[in-house]
Backbone of each chain as nested JSON, in Angstrom:
{
  "chains": [
    {"id": "A", "residues": [
      {"number": 1, "name": "MET", "atoms": {"N": [25.658, -1.524, -21.759], "CA": [25.164, -0.724, -20.626], "C": [24.395, -1.636, -19.673]}},
      {"number": 2, "name": "THR", "atoms": {"N": [24.686, -1.559, -18.391], "CA": [24.022, -2.449, -17.435], "C": [22.583, -1.992, -17.224]}},
      {"number": 3, "name": "LYS", "atoms": {"N": [21.808, -2.953, -16.609], "CA": [20.406, -2.63, -16.347], "C": [20.287, -1.445, -15.408]}},
      {"number": 4, "name": "LEU", "atoms": {"N": [21.188, -1.389, -14.413], "CA": [21.12, -0.288, -13.45], "C": [21.265, 1.038, -14.167]}},
      {"number": 5, "name": "LEU", "atoms": {"N": [22.262, 1.116, -15.085], "CA": [22.466, 2.363, -15.814], "C": [21.261, 2.692, -16.679]}},
      {"number": 6, "name": "GLN", "atoms": {"N": [20.645, 1.665, -17.28], "CA": [19.454, 1.933, -18.094], "C": [18.337, 2.512, -17.245]}},
      {"number": 7, "name": "TRP", "atoms": {"N": [18.113, 1.889, -16.068], "CA": [17.057, 2.376, -15.188], "C": [17.323, 3.79, -14.713]}},
      {"number": 8, "name": "LEU", "atoms": {"N": [18.609, 4.05, -14.326], "CA": [18.937, 5.39, -13.852], "C": [18.72, 6.414, -14.958]}},
      {"number": 9, "name": "PHE", "atoms": {"N": [19.08, 6.035, -16.173], "CA": [18.886, 6.943, -17.296], "C": [17.404, 7.247, -17.492]}},
      {"number": 10, "name": "GLY", "atoms": {"N": [16.584, 6.179, -17.486], "CA": [15.153, 6.379, -17.654], "C": [14.573, 7.251, -16.553]}},
      {"number": 11, "name": "VAL", "atoms": {"N": [14.958, 6.931, -15.301], "CA": [14.433, 7.693, -14.163], "C": [14.855, 9.158, -14.258]}},
      {"number": 12, "name": "SER", "atoms": {"N": [16.121, 9.406, -14.645], "CA": [16.553, 10.808, -14.708], "C": [15.856, 11.548, -15.835]}},
      {"number": 13, "name": "LEU", "atoms": {"N": [15.521, 10.852, -16.929], "CA": [14.733, 11.502, -17.987], "C": [13.371, 11.932, -17.463]}},
      {"number": 14, "name": "VAL", "atoms": {"N": [12.72, 10.999, -16.735], "CA": [11.388, 11.303, -16.204], "C": [11.473, 12.47, -15.221]}},
      {"number": 15, "name": "VAL", "atoms": {"N": [12.493, 12.431, -14.335], "CA": [12.639, 13.504, -13.344], "C": [12.906, 14.83, -14.03]}},
      {"number": 16, "name": "ALA", "atoms": {"N": [13.743, 14.794, -15.097], "CA": [14.032, 16.039, -15.816], "C": [12.76, 16.596, -16.451]}},
      {"number": 17, "name": "GLY", "atoms": {"N": [11.978, 15.713, -17.085], "CA": [10.723, 16.168, -17.677], "C": [9.8, 16.774, -16.654]}},
      {"number": 18, "name": "TRP", "atoms": {"N": [9.692, 16.1, -15.473], "CA": [8.814, 16.619, -14.419], "C": [9.289, 17.973, -13.909]}},
      {"number": 19, "name": "ALA", "atoms": {"N": [10.616, 18.101, -13.675], "CA": [11.154, 19.364, -13.153], "C": [10.94, 20.485, -14.164]}},
      {"number": 20, "name": "LEU", "atoms": {"N": [11.125, 20.157, -15.464], "CA": [10.919, 21.148, -16.514], "C": [9.511, 21.696, -16.502]}},
      {"number": 21, "name": "VAL", "atoms": {"N": [8.533, 20.788, -16.351], "CA": [7.142, 21.243, -16.391], "C": [6.772, 21.948, -15.091]}},
      {"number": 22, "name": "SER", "atoms": {"N": [7.215, 21.369, -13.931], "CA": [6.772, 21.933, -12.654], "C": [7.39, 23.283, -12.376]}},
      {"number": 23, "name": "PHE", "atoms": {"N": [8.693, 23.411, -12.6], "CA": [9.381, 24.629, -12.182], "C": [9.663, 25.568, -13.343]}},
      {"number": 24, "name": "ASP", "atoms": {"N": [9.164, 25.215, -14.54], "CA": [9.276, 26.114, -15.695], "C": [10.728, 26.499, -15.954]}},
      {"number": 25, "name": "LEU", "atoms": {"N": [11.601, 25.465, -16.068], "CA": [13.024, 25.757, -16.183], "C": [13.383, 26.362, -17.537]}},
      {"number": 26, "name": "LEU", "atoms": {"N": [12.584, 26.063, -18.596], "CA": [12.918, 26.591, -19.918], "C": [12.056, 27.796, -20.263]}},
      {"number": 27, "name": "ASP", "atoms": {"N": [11.313, 28.312, -19.267], "CA": [10.436, 29.469, -19.505], "C": [9.468, 29.222, -20.65]}},
      {"number": 28, "name": "LEU", "atoms": {"N": [8.829, 28.011, -20.625], "CA": [7.882, 27.702, -21.684], "C": [6.538, 28.361, -21.454]}},
      {"number": 29, "name": "LYS", "atoms": {"N": [6.286, 28.836, -20.232], "CA": [5.033, 29.508, -19.87], "C": [3.824, 28.654, -20.243]}},
      {"number": 30, "name": "LEU", "atoms": {"N": [3.831, 27.383, -19.703], "CA": [2.686, 26.51, -19.92], "C": [1.484, 27.052, -19.151]}},
      {"number": 31, "name": "PRO", "atoms": {"N": [0.256, 26.661, -19.591], "CA": [-0.922, 27.123, -18.857], "C": [-0.902, 26.647, -17.408]}},
      {"number": 32, "name": "GLN", "atoms": {"N": [-1.416, 27.458, -16.505], "CA": [-1.32, 27.199, -15.076], "C": [-1.911, 25.854, -14.659]}},
      {"number": 33, "name": "PRO", "atoms": {"N": [-3.113, 25.425, -15.152], "CA": [-3.647, 24.133, -14.694], "C": [-2.695, 22.98, -14.951]}},
      {"number": 34, "name": "TYR", "atoms": {"N": [-1.985, 22.979, -16.125], "CA": [-1.083, 21.866, -16.408], "C": [0.069, 21.838, -15.422]}},
      {"number": 35, "name": "ARG", "atoms": {"N": [0.569, 23.01, -15.041], "CA": [1.648, 23.022, -14.054], "C": [1.135, 22.552, -12.707]}},
      {"number": 36, "name": "GLU", "atoms": {"N": [-0.099, 22.935, -12.37], "CA": [-0.654, 22.519, -11.081], "C": [-0.884, 21.017, -11.015]}},
      {"number": 37, "name": "VAL", "atoms": {"N": [-1.155, 20.397, -12.165], "CA": [-1.331, 18.946, -12.179], "C": [0.016, 18.253, -12.129]}},
      {"number": 38, "name": "ALA", "atoms": {"N": [1.026, 18.795, -12.847], "CA": [2.311, 18.102, -12.941], "C": [3.069, 18.11, -11.622]}},
      {"number": 39, "name": "TRP", "atoms": {"N": [2.91, 19.172, -10.837], "CA": [3.77, 19.33, -9.668], "C": [3.657, 18.198, -8.633]}},
      {"number": 40, "name": "PRO", "atoms": {"N": [2.419, 17.76, -8.224], "CA": [2.383, 16.679, -7.238], "C": [2.518, 15.288, -7.848]}},
      {"number": 41, "name": "MET", "atoms": {"N": [2.917, 15.17, -9.125], "CA": [2.935, 13.869, -9.803], "C": [3.71, 12.785, -9.06]}},
      {"number": 42, "name": "PRO", "atoms": {"N": [4.934, 13.002, -8.577], "CA": [5.62, 11.894, -7.888], "C": [4.825, 11.378, -6.695]}},
      {"number": 43, "name": "LEU", "atoms": {"N": [4.268, 12.304, -5.906], "CA": [3.491, 11.888, -4.75], "C": [2.225, 11.151, -5.187]}},
      {"number": 44, "name": "TYR", "atoms": {"N": [1.609, 11.638, -6.282], "CA": [0.392, 10.997, -6.772], "C": [0.668, 9.57, -7.215]}},
      {"number": 45, "name": "LEU", "atoms": {"N": [1.821, 9.377, -7.925], "CA": [2.161, 8.024, -8.366], "C": [2.402, 7.114, -7.167]}},
      {"number": 46, "name": "LEU", "atoms": {"N": [3.037, 7.667, -6.118], "CA": [3.285, 6.869, -4.917], "C": [1.976, 6.465, -4.254]}},
      {"number": 47, "name": "VAL", "atoms": {"N": [1.045, 7.415, -4.137], "CA": [-0.242, 7.131, -3.501], "C": [-1.031, 6.111, -4.319]}},
      {"number": 48, "name": "SER", "atoms": {"N": [-1.002, 6.235, -5.644], "CA": [-1.765, 5.28, -6.451], "C": [-1.123, 3.896, -6.406]}},
      {"number": 49, "name": "PHE", "atoms": {"N": [0.23, 3.831, -6.302], "CA": [0.866, 2.534, -6.126], "C": [0.456, 1.911, -4.802]}},
      {"number": 50, "name": "GLY", "atoms": {"N": [0.389, 2.746, -3.727], "CA": [-0.064, 2.236, -2.442], "C": [-1.484, 1.716, -2.512]}},
      {"number": 51, "name": "CYS", "atoms": {"N": [-2.374, 2.453, -3.194], "CA": [-3.764, 2.007, -3.331], "C": [-3.837, 0.695, -4.101]}},
      {"number": 52, "name": "TYR", "atoms": {"N": [-3.029, 0.587, -5.165], "CA": [-3.026, -0.647, -5.946], "C": [-2.566, -1.826, -5.091]}},
      {"number": 53, "name": "SER", "atoms": {"N": [-1.502, -1.613, -4.292], "CA": [-1.025, -2.698, -3.429], "C": [-2.095, -3.11, -2.44]}},
      {"number": 54, "name": "LEU", "atoms": {"N": [-2.751, -2.107, -1.821], "CA": [-3.79, -2.4, -0.834], "C": [-4.934, -3.183, -1.466]}},
      {"number": 55, "name": "ALA", "atoms": {"N": [-5.338, -2.762, -2.681], "CA": [-6.43, -3.447, -3.368], "C": [-6.044, -4.883, -3.714]}},
      {"number": 56, "name": "THR", "atoms": {"N": [-4.794, -5.088, -4.147], "CA": [-4.352, -6.443, -4.494], "C": [-4.356, -7.342, -3.263]}},
      {"number": 57, "name": "VAL", "atoms": {"N": [-3.837, -6.827, -2.136], "CA": [-3.82, -7.61, -0.91], "C": [-5.246, -7.959, -0.495]}},
      {"number": 58, "name": "GLY", "atoms": {"N": [-6.139, -6.95, -0.502], "CA": [-7.526, -7.193, -0.108], "C": [-8.202, -8.201, -1.002]}},
      {"number": 59, "name": "TYR", "atoms": {"N": [-7.983, -8.077, -2.318], "CA": [-8.629, -8.995, -3.251], "C": [-8.132, -10.419, -3.023]}},
      {"number": 60, "name": "ARG", "atoms": {"N": [-6.805, -10.57, -2.807], "CA": [-6.285, -11.932, -2.638], "C": [-6.704, -12.52, -1.305]}},
      {"number": 61, "name": "VAL", "atoms": {"N": [-6.891, -11.659, -0.269], "CA": [-7.422, -12.173, 0.994], "C": [-8.847, -12.673, 0.787]}},
      {"number": 62, "name": "ALA", "atoms": {"N": [-9.642, -11.905, 0.031], "CA": [-11.044, -12.273, -0.152], "C": [-11.202, -13.523, -0.997]}},
      {"number": 63, "name": "THR", "atoms": {"N": [-10.281, -13.783, -1.945], "CA": [-10.47, -14.925, -2.835], "C": [-9.518, -16.06, -2.504]}},
      {"number": 64, "name": "PHE", "atoms": {"N": [-8.97, -16.039, -1.264], "CA": [-8.018, -17.092, -0.912], "C": [-8.731, -18.43, -0.862]}},
      {"number": 65, "name": "ASN", "atoms": {"N": [-8.053, -19.482, -1.35], "CA": [-8.704, -20.777, -1.491], "C": [-8.509, -21.637, -0.253]}},
      {"number": 66, "name": "ASP", "atoms": {"N": [-9.257, -21.309, 0.817], "CA": [-9.197, -22.15, 2.018], "C": [-9.739, -23.529, 1.711]}},
      {"number": 67, "name": "CYS", "atoms": {"N": [-9.066, -24.565, 2.183], "CA": [-9.589, -25.915, 2.002], "C": [-9.877, -26.479, 3.376]}},
      {"number": 68, "name": "GLU", "atoms": {"N": [-11.102, -26.233, 3.893], "CA": [-11.36, -26.601, 5.29], "C": [-11.359, -28.098, 5.517]}},
      {"number": 69, "name": "GLU", "atoms": {"N": [-11.944, -28.865, 4.561], "CA": [-11.985, -30.326, 4.782], "C": [-10.583, -30.902, 4.73]}},
      {"number": 70, "name": "ALA", "atoms": {"N": [-9.752, -30.379, 3.79], "CA": [-8.39, -30.887, 3.701], "C": [-7.614, -30.555, 4.968]}},
      {"number": 71, "name": "ALA", "atoms": {"N": [-7.865, -29.366, 5.566], "CA": [-7.171, -28.988, 6.794], "C": [-7.55, -29.941, 7.923]}},
      {"number": 72, "name": "LYS", "atoms": {"N": [-8.869, -30.227, 8.044], "CA": [-9.293, -31.15, 9.105], "C": [-8.672, -32.518, 8.905]}},
      {"number": 73, "name": "GLU", "atoms": {"N": [-8.718, -32.987, 7.651], "CA": [-8.166, -34.304, 7.343], "C": [-6.697, -34.363, 7.713]}},
      {"number": 74, "name": "LEU", "atoms": {"N": [-5.976, -33.267, 7.412], "CA": [-4.551, -33.236, 7.732], "C": [-4.326, -33.309, 9.234]}},
      {"number": 75, "name": "GLN", "atoms": {"N": [-5.148, -32.582, 10.018], "CA": [-5.005, -32.63, 11.474], "C": [-5.233, -34.043, 11.982]}},
      {"number": 76, "name": "GLU", "atoms": {"N": [-6.254, -34.73, 11.439], "CA": [-6.524, -36.118, 11.835], "C": [-5.318, -36.994, 11.557]}},
      {"number": 77, "name": "GLN", "atoms": {"N": [-4.759, -36.822, 10.345], "CA": [-3.623, -37.653, 9.971], "C": [-2.43, -37.382, 10.878]}},
      {"number": 78, "name": "ILE", "atoms": {"N": [-2.242, -36.106, 11.284], "CA": [-1.138, -35.786, 12.192], "C": [-1.336, -36.499, 13.524]}},
      {"number": 79, "name": "LYS", "atoms": {"N": [-2.597, -36.471, 14.021], "CA": [-2.876, -37.158, 15.286], "C": [-2.576, -38.641, 15.191]}},
      {"number": 80, "name": "GLU", "atoms": {"N": [-3.061, -39.257, 14.092], "CA": [-2.819, -40.694, 13.91], "C": [-1.342, -41.0, 13.88]}},
      {"number": 81, "name": "ALA", "atoms": {"N": [-0.587, -40.16, 13.142], "CA": [0.851, -40.408, 13.019], "C": [1.531, -40.305, 14.38]}},
      {"number": 82, "name": "LYS", "atoms": {"N": [1.105, -39.29, 15.19], "CA": [1.71, -39.137, 16.525], "C": [1.442, -40.36, 17.379]}},
      {"number": 83, "name": "GLU", "atoms": {"N": [0.172, -40.843, 17.36], "CA": [-0.172, -42.024, 18.142], "C": [0.671, -43.202, 17.727]}},
      {"number": 84, "name": "ASP", "atoms": {"N": [0.761, -43.381, 16.426], "CA": [1.495, -44.498, 15.88], "C": [2.956, -44.481, 16.331]}},
      {"number": 85, "name": "LEU", "atoms": {"N": [3.571, -43.301, 16.225], "CA": [4.972, -43.201, 16.603], "C": [5.147, -43.396, 18.106]}},
      {"number": 86, "name": "ARG", "atoms": {"N": [4.169, -42.875, 18.906], "CA": [4.27, -43.039, 20.35], "C": [4.255, -44.526, 20.722]}},
      {"number": 87, "name": "LYS", "atoms": {"N": [3.355, -45.29, 20.024], "CA": [3.284, -46.733, 20.307], "C": [4.61, -47.388, 19.975]}},
      {"number": 88, "name": "LYS", "atoms": {"N": [5.26, -46.907, 18.922], "CA": [6.515, -47.547, 18.517], "C": [7.668, -47.068, 19.347]}},
      {"number": 89, "name": "GLY", "atoms": {"N": [7.444, -46.187, 20.312], "CA": [8.507, -45.866, 21.263], "C": [9.14, -44.511, 21.098]}},
      {"number": 90, "name": "LEU", "atoms": {"N": [8.738, -43.725, 20.073], "CA": [9.357, -42.418, 19.897], "C": [8.756, -41.455, 20.903]}},
      {"number": 91, "name": "LYS", "atoms": {"N": [9.597, -40.786, 21.712], "CA": [9.071, -39.87, 22.706], "C": [8.796, -38.515, 22.068]}},
      {"number": 92, "name": "MET", "atoms": {"N": [7.572, -38.012, 22.299], "CA": [7.173, -36.717, 21.686], "C": [7.478, -35.587, 22.637]}}
    ]},
    {"id": "B", "residues": [
      {"number": 1, "name": "MET", "atoms": {"N": [-14.901, -24.002, -2.259], "CA": [-13.88, -23.794, -1.236], "C": [-13.401, -22.347, -1.294]}},
      {"number": 2, "name": "CYS", "atoms": {"N": [-14.244, -21.459, -0.728], "CA": [-13.91, -20.033, -0.756], "C": [-13.271, -19.65, 0.564]}},
      {"number": 3, "name": "ALA", "atoms": {"N": [-12.727, -18.438, 0.621], "CA": [-12.25, -17.928, 1.907], "C": [-13.432, -17.768, 2.847]}},
      {"number": 4, "name": "THR", "atoms": {"N": [-13.174, -17.841, 4.134], "CA": [-14.253, -17.766, 5.124], "C": [-14.878, -16.375, 5.132]}},
      {"number": 5, "name": "GLY", "atoms": {"N": [-16.032, -16.238, 5.798], "CA": [-16.843, -15.023, 5.744], "C": [-16.098, -13.768, 6.143]}},
      {"number": 6, "name": "VAL", "atoms": {"N": [-15.408, -13.84, 7.302], "CA": [-14.712, -12.644, 7.788], "C": [-13.614, -12.244, 6.804]}},
      {"number": 7, "name": "ASP", "atoms": {"N": [-12.887, -13.255, 6.287], "CA": [-11.831, -12.971, 5.318], "C": [-12.371, -12.245, 4.108]}},
      {"number": 8, "name": "GLN", "atoms": {"N": [-13.516, -12.744, 3.614], "CA": [-14.093, -12.101, 2.428], "C": [-14.488, -10.671, 2.725]}},
      {"number": 9, "name": "ALA", "atoms": {"N": [-15.116, -10.46, 3.92], "CA": [-15.563, -9.109, 4.276], "C": [-14.383, -8.158, 4.38]}},
      {"number": 10, "name": "VAL", "atoms": {"N": [-13.327, -8.617, 5.075], "CA": [-12.152, -7.76, 5.242], "C": [-11.521, -7.449, 3.886]}},
      {"number": 11, "name": "GLY", "atoms": {"N": [-11.359, -8.491, 3.067], "CA": [-10.733, -8.302, 1.76], "C": [-11.504, -7.319, 0.894]}},
      {"number": 12, "name": "MET", "atoms": {"N": [-12.837, -7.546, 0.822], "CA": [-13.65, -6.671, -0.016], "C": [-13.642, -5.241, 0.507]}},
      {"number": 13, "name": "SER", "atoms": {"N": [-13.654, -5.074, 1.839], "CA": [-13.647, -3.702, 2.362], "C": [-12.322, -3.019, 2.055]}},
      {"number": 14, "name": "LEU", "atoms": {"N": [-11.211, -3.779, 2.077], "CA": [-9.923, -3.186, 1.677], "C": [-9.982, -2.714, 0.231]}},
      {"number": 15, "name": "VAL", "atoms": {"N": [-10.542, -3.555, -0.656], "CA": [-10.619, -3.202, -2.071], "C": [-11.445, -1.936, -2.255]}},
      {"number": 16, "name": "VAL", "atoms": {"N": [-12.627, -1.898, -1.611], "CA": [-13.512, -0.74, -1.766], "C": [-12.842, 0.512, -1.218]}},
      {"number": 17, "name": "PHE", "atoms": {"N": [-12.204, 0.387, -0.042], "CA": [-11.55, 1.545, 0.555], "C": [-10.467, 2.09, -0.358]}},
      {"number": 18, "name": "SER", "atoms": {"N": [-9.633, 1.182, -0.926], "CA": [-8.55, 1.686, -1.761], "C": [-9.091, 2.294, -3.054]}},
      {"number": 19, "name": "LEU", "atoms": {"N": [-10.201, 1.749, -3.602], "CA": [-10.797, 2.36, -4.79], "C": [-11.306, 3.765, -4.491]}},
      {"number": 20, "name": "LEU", "atoms": {"N": [-11.996, 3.917, -3.332], "CA": [-12.501, 5.235, -2.959], "C": [-11.358, 6.239, -2.797]}},
      {"number": 21, "name": "LEU", "atoms": {"N": [-10.307, 5.783, -2.084], "CA": [-9.17, 6.666, -1.842], "C": [-8.542, 7.097, -3.162]}},
      {"number": 22, "name": "PHE", "atoms": {"N": [-8.357, 6.116, -4.084], "CA": [-7.735, 6.424, -5.366], "C": [-8.585, 7.418, -6.151]}},
      {"number": 23, "name": "THR", "atoms": {"N": [-9.902, 7.188, -6.18], "CA": [-10.776, 8.081, -6.947], "C": [-10.732, 9.496, -6.37]}},
      {"number": 24, "name": "TYR", "atoms": {"N": [-10.889, 9.606, -5.028], "CA": [-10.888, 10.941, -4.407], "C": [-9.571, 11.651, -4.683]}},
      {"number": 25, "name": "TYR", "atoms": {"N": [-8.456, 10.941, -4.495], "CA": [-7.152, 11.582, -4.673], "C": [-6.93, 11.966, -6.127]}},
      {"number": 26, "name": "SER", "atoms": {"N": [-7.384, 11.103, -7.071], "CA": [-7.212, 11.43, -8.49], "C": [-7.984, 12.687, -8.857]}},
      {"number": 27, "name": "VAL", "atoms": {"N": [-9.259, 12.742, -8.411], "CA": [-10.033, 13.948, -8.726], "C": [-9.367, 15.176, -8.112]}},
      {"number": 28, "name": "TRP", "atoms": {"N": [-8.904, 15.025, -6.856], "CA": [-8.276, 16.149, -6.15], "C": [-7.069, 16.679, -6.903]}},
      {"number": 29, "name": "VAL", "atoms": {"N": [-6.177, 15.748, -7.372], "CA": [-4.913, 16.179, -7.964], "C": [-5.078, 16.52, -9.442]}},
      {"number": 30, "name": "ILE", "atoms": {"N": [-5.873, 15.71, -10.193], "CA": [-5.836, 15.836, -11.642], "C": [-7.021, 16.617, -12.191]}},
      {"number": 31, "name": "VAL", "atoms": {"N": [-8.228, 16.409, -11.642], "CA": [-9.401, 17.027, -12.263], "C": [-9.582, 18.454, -11.783]}},
      {"number": 32, "name": "LEU", "atoms": {"N": [-9.371, 18.673, -10.475], "CA": [-9.731, 19.957, -9.88], "C": [-9.042, 21.177, -10.484]}},
      {"number": 33, "name": "PRO", "atoms": {"N": [-7.737, 21.127, -10.876], "CA": [-7.155, 22.347, -11.46], "C": [-7.851, 22.792, -12.738]}},
      {"number": 34, "name": "PHE", "atoms": {"N": [-8.53, 21.863, -13.442], "CA": [-9.171, 22.256, -14.694], "C": [-10.598, 22.747, -14.508]}},
      {"number": 35, "name": "VAL", "atoms": {"N": [-11.064, 22.783, -13.258], "CA": [-12.447, 23.172, -12.983], "C": [-12.422, 24.602, -12.459]}},
      {"number": 36, "name": "GLU", "atoms": {"N": [-13.348, 25.475, -12.948], "CA": [-13.281, 26.889, -12.533], "C": [-13.512, 27.009, -11.043]}},
      {"number": 37, "name": "ASN", "atoms": {"N": [-12.995, 28.101, -10.477], "CA": [-12.944, 28.24, -9.023], "C": [-14.298, 28.374, -8.368]}},
      {"number": 38, "name": "ASP", "atoms": {"N": [-15.355, 28.754, -9.127], "CA": [-16.654, 28.902, -8.446], "C": [-17.588, 27.736, -8.724]}},
      {"number": 39, "name": "HIS", "atoms": {"N": [-17.047, 26.625, -9.293], "CA": [-17.862, 25.426, -9.478], "C": [-18.146, 24.795, -8.125]}},
      {"number": 40, "name": "VAL", "atoms": {"N": [-19.309, 24.127, -7.988], "CA": [-19.707, 23.601, -6.687], "C": [-18.824, 22.429, -6.26]}},
      {"number": 41, "name": "LEU", "atoms": {"N": [-18.108, 21.789, -7.223], "CA": [-17.29, 20.622, -6.897], "C": [-16.215, 20.96, -5.875]}},
      {"number": 42, "name": "HIS", "atoms": {"N": [-15.714, 22.205, -5.909], "CA": [-14.617, 22.58, -5.012], "C": [-15.012, 22.479, -3.547]}},
      {"number": 43, "name": "LYS", "atoms": {"N": [-16.362, 22.515, -3.289], "CA": [-16.818, 22.469, -1.909], "C": [-16.459, 21.145, -1.24]}},
      {"number": 44, "name": "TYR", "atoms": {"N": [-16.353, 20.066, -2.048], "CA": [-16.158, 18.753, -1.463], "C": [-14.699, 18.417, -1.229]}},
      {"number": 45, "name": "PHE", "atoms": {"N": [-13.8, 19.294, -1.636], "CA": [-12.38, 18.99, -1.524], "C": [-11.685, 20.033, -0.69]}},
      {"number": 46, "name": "LEU", "atoms": {"N": [-10.702, 19.556, 0.111], "CA": [-9.918, 20.475, 0.929], "C": [-9.009, 21.309, 0.032]}},
      {"number": 47, "name": "PRO", "atoms": {"N": [-8.431, 22.395, 0.564], "CA": [-7.468, 23.167, -0.233], "C": [-6.311, 22.315, -0.737]}},
      {"number": 48, "name": "ARG", "atoms": {"N": [-5.733, 22.693, -1.849], "CA": [-4.8, 21.808, -2.541], "C": [-3.53, 21.49, -1.756]}},
      {"number": 49, "name": "GLU", "atoms": {"N": [-3.153, 22.42, -0.843], "CA": [-1.922, 22.148, -0.098], "C": [-2.057, 20.84, 0.674]}},
      {"number": 50, "name": "TYR", "atoms": {"N": [-3.298, 20.552, 1.154], "CA": [-3.496, 19.351, 1.946], "C": [-3.272, 18.088, 1.145]}},
      {"number": 51, "name": "SER", "atoms": {"N": [-3.378, 18.184, -0.203], "CA": [-3.173, 16.974, -1.001], "C": [-1.732, 16.526, -0.949]}},
      {"number": 52, "name": "VAL", "atoms": {"N": [-0.813, 17.379, -0.501], "CA": [0.576, 16.972, -0.299], "C": [0.841, 16.671, 1.168]}},
      {"number": 53, "name": "ILE", "atoms": {"N": [0.249, 17.503, 2.067], "CA": [0.543, 17.345, 3.493], "C": [-0.054, 16.056, 4.041]}},
      {"number": 54, "name": "LEU", "atoms": {"N": [-1.328, 15.736, 3.651], "CA": [-1.985, 14.566, 4.241], "C": [-1.281, 13.251, 3.919]}},
      {"number": 55, "name": "PRO", "atoms": {"N": [-0.873, 12.978, 2.642], "CA": [-0.092, 11.754, 2.439], "C": [1.211, 11.75, 3.203]}},
      {"number": 56, "name": "GLY", "atoms": {"N": [1.851, 12.918, 3.369], "CA": [3.076, 12.979, 4.165], "C": [2.83, 12.542, 5.595]}},
      {"number": 57, "name": "ILE", "atoms": {"N": [1.75, 13.081, 6.199], "CA": [1.418, 12.706, 7.577], "C": [1.095, 11.218, 7.657]}},
      {"number": 58, "name": "ALA", "atoms": {"N": [0.344, 10.7, 6.649], "CA": [0.003, 9.277, 6.651], "C": [1.254, 8.417, 6.578]}},
      {"number": 59, "name": "ALA", "atoms": {"N": [2.246, 8.85, 5.766], "CA": [3.479, 8.073, 5.66], "C": [4.212, 8.072, 6.989]}},
      {"number": 60, "name": "VAL", "atoms": {"N": [4.256, 9.237, 7.675], "CA": [4.931, 9.3, 8.973], "C": [4.252, 8.376, 9.98]}},
      {"number": 61, "name": "ILE", "atoms": {"N": [2.895, 8.404, 9.986], "CA": [2.16, 7.547, 10.925], "C": [2.435, 6.078, 10.624]}},
      {"number": 62, "name": "LEU", "atoms": {"N": [2.466, 5.735, 9.312], "CA": [2.733, 4.345, 8.943], "C": [4.097, 3.907, 9.445]}},
      {"number": 63, "name": "LEU", "atoms": {"N": [5.114, 4.764, 9.24], "CA": [6.449, 4.403, 9.701], "C": [6.483, 4.254, 11.216]}},
      {"number": 64, "name": "LEU", "atoms": {"N": [5.767, 5.157, 11.941], "CA": [5.713, 5.056, 13.392], "C": [5.092, 3.73, 13.827]}},
      {"number": 65, "name": "CYS", "atoms": {"N": [4.006, 3.319, 13.148], "CA": [3.341, 2.062, 13.508], "C": [4.268, 0.886, 13.282]}},
      {"number": 66, "name": "ILE", "atoms": {"N": [4.973, 0.889, 12.117], "CA": [5.88, -0.219, 11.845], "C": [6.985, -0.254, 12.885]}},
      {"number": 67, "name": "GLY", "atoms": {"N": [7.526, 0.915, 13.226], "CA": [8.572, 0.966, 14.236], "C": [8.09, 0.486, 15.591]}},
      {"number": 68, "name": "ALA", "atoms": {"N": [6.892, 0.9, 15.988], "CA": [6.353, 0.484, 17.28], "C": [6.126, -1.02, 17.314]}},
      {"number": 69, "name": "PHE", "atoms": {"N": [5.567, -1.555, 16.212], "CA": [5.334, -2.991, 16.133], "C": [6.639, -3.762, 16.265]}},
      {"number": 70, "name": "THR", "atoms": {"N": [7.675, -3.312, 15.515], "CA": [8.971, -3.98, 15.588], "C": [9.525, -3.917, 17.01]}},
      {"number": 71, "name": "ALA", "atoms": {"N": [9.409, -2.732, 17.66], "CA": [9.937, -2.583, 19.011], "C": [9.227, -3.53, 19.979]}},
      {"number": 72, "name": "VAL", "atoms": {"N": [7.89, -3.649, 19.854], "CA": [7.136, -4.528, 20.758], "C": [7.578, -5.975, 20.585]}},
      {"number": 73, "name": "ILE", "atoms": {"N": [7.712, -6.403, 19.308], "CA": [8.104, -7.786, 19.051], "C": [9.501, -8.051, 19.609]}},
      {"number": 74, "name": "MET", "atoms": {"N": [10.428, -7.117, 19.374], "CA": [11.782, -7.34, 19.873], "C": [11.819, -7.319, 21.386]}},
      {"number": 75, "name": "TRP", "atoms": {"N": [10.977, -6.481, 22.018], "CA": [10.925, -6.432, 23.476], "C": [10.443, -7.763, 24.035]}},
      {"number": 76, "name": "LYS", "atoms": {"N": [9.397, -8.328, 23.397], "CA": [8.855, -9.591, 23.901], "C": [9.855, -10.719, 23.748]}},
      {"number": 77, "name": "ASN", "atoms": {"N": [10.734, -10.636, 22.732], "CA": [11.619, -11.76, 22.45], "C": [12.971, -11.645, 23.115]}},
      {"number": 78, "name": "ARG", "atoms": {"N": [13.156, -10.655, 23.995], "CA": [14.494, -10.535, 24.573], "C": [14.69, -11.653, 25.588]}},
      {"number": 79, "name": "LYS", "atoms": {"N": [15.868, -12.276, 25.519], "CA": [16.164, -13.356, 26.462], "C": [17.192, -12.826, 27.457]}},
      {"number": 80, "name": "PRO", "atoms": {"N": [17.011, -13.091, 28.747], "CA": [18.008, -12.619, 29.728], "C": [19.321, -13.362, 29.521]}},
      {"number": 81, "name": "LYS", "atoms": {"N": [20.418, -12.644, 29.681], "CA": [21.716, -13.267, 29.463], "C": [21.977, -14.285, 30.571]}},
      {"number": 82, "name": "LYS", "atoms": {"N": [22.662, -15.401, 30.211], "CA": [22.96, -16.427, 31.214], "C": [24.032, -15.882, 32.157]}},
      {"number": 83, "name": "VAL", "atoms": {"N": [23.864, -16.123, 33.464], "CA": [24.856, -15.664, 34.435], "C": [25.678, -16.868, 34.867]}},
      {"number": 84, "name": "ASP", "atoms": {"N": [27.008, -16.782, 34.735], "CA": [27.865, -17.925, 35.115], "C": [28.115, -17.926, 36.601]}}
    ]}
  ]
}
């Protein structure tokens, strides 16, 4: 069985379970609070995934390893290289 | 060698904002149905229908922003066709 088929199978199981609980397809007569929690589950998972992505992006922006001295040094070296090449006749 | 001040502030505020959003939405969707209707906690949350409508509206706005951004970039990059 290919990975795609495995994933589709898993996803359809989850969707079937959710539909069973939300819409009471088997007439199980679950208590009302549980049905009220289960019904927005797909949207809730989407929102929490969005929050997780936002938090990861924010955290990595805050802890990004800027190397300011290395950046300056690199700019200096680029300038030197340009001068050097210009002297040797390469047109910039 | 840390990220610069503004970067840190922006990053941390994103983290805090997403944590707040996640907590509020979790309580709204998962905790509130188990709390009796006359508990004072219900005062701080909108009616439950909004917990579905508001993310829908946010998704539409996000798509509109992405579309507008793409349109602006493509507009700026259009090159006039060469005339022979």
